[in-house]
C-alpha positions in Angstrom: 177.9 58.3 123.8 177.0 56.4 126.9 179.6 54.0 128.6 181.8 53.6 125.8 183.8 57.0 126.5 184.4 56.0 130.0 185.9 52.4 128.8 187.8 54.4 126.4 189.2 56.8 129.0 190.0 53.9 131.3 191.7 52.2 128.4 194.0 55.1 127.7 194.6 55.1 131.7 195.4 51.8 132.0 197.6 51.6 128.8 199.6 54.5 129.9 200.2 53.2 133.2 201.5 49.9 132.0 204.0 51.9 129.6 205.2 54.2 132.3 206.0 51.4 134.6 207.7 49.2 132.0 209.7 52.5 131.1 210.5 53.3 134.7 211.7 49.9 135.6 214.1 50.0 132.5 215.5 53.1 133.6 213.9 55.5 131.1 212.0 57.8 133.7 212.2 61.1 131.4 210.4 58.9 128.6 208.1 57.6 131.1 206.8 60.9 132.2 206.4 61.9 128.5 204.0 59.2 128.0 202.2 59.6 131.0 201.7 63.2 129.9 200.9 62.0 126.5 198.0 59.9 128.0 196.8 62.7 130.2 196.5 64.8 127.1 194.5 62.2 125.2 192.2 61.7 128.3 191.3 65.4 128.2 191.0 65.8 124.5 188.1 63.2 124.9 186.6 64.9 127.6 186.9 68.2 125.9 185.2 66.5 122.9 182.2 65.8 125.6 182.0 69.2 127.0 181.7 70.9 123.3 178.9 68.3 122.7 177.2 69.4 125.7 177.7 73.6 125.0 176.1 72.7 121.4 173.3 70.7 123.1 172.6 73.4 125.5 173.0 76.1 122.8 170.3 74.3 120.7 167.9 73.5 123.8 167.7 77.3 124.4 167.7 78.4 120.9 170.8 80.5 121.0 
């Protein structure tokens, strides 16, 4: 769970940016925006999973 999640989020961001730019240059601005939103949602889901793990760890630590 260390640095690999940072690399995964960075990879999603880079891939989303490249695909978004290619779609913008081809004139498909709407699809580029949808692609950007999809990349953002994927990254947020990754972070949300980490937050859930954090709360589970805190819950276990304090025996709730």
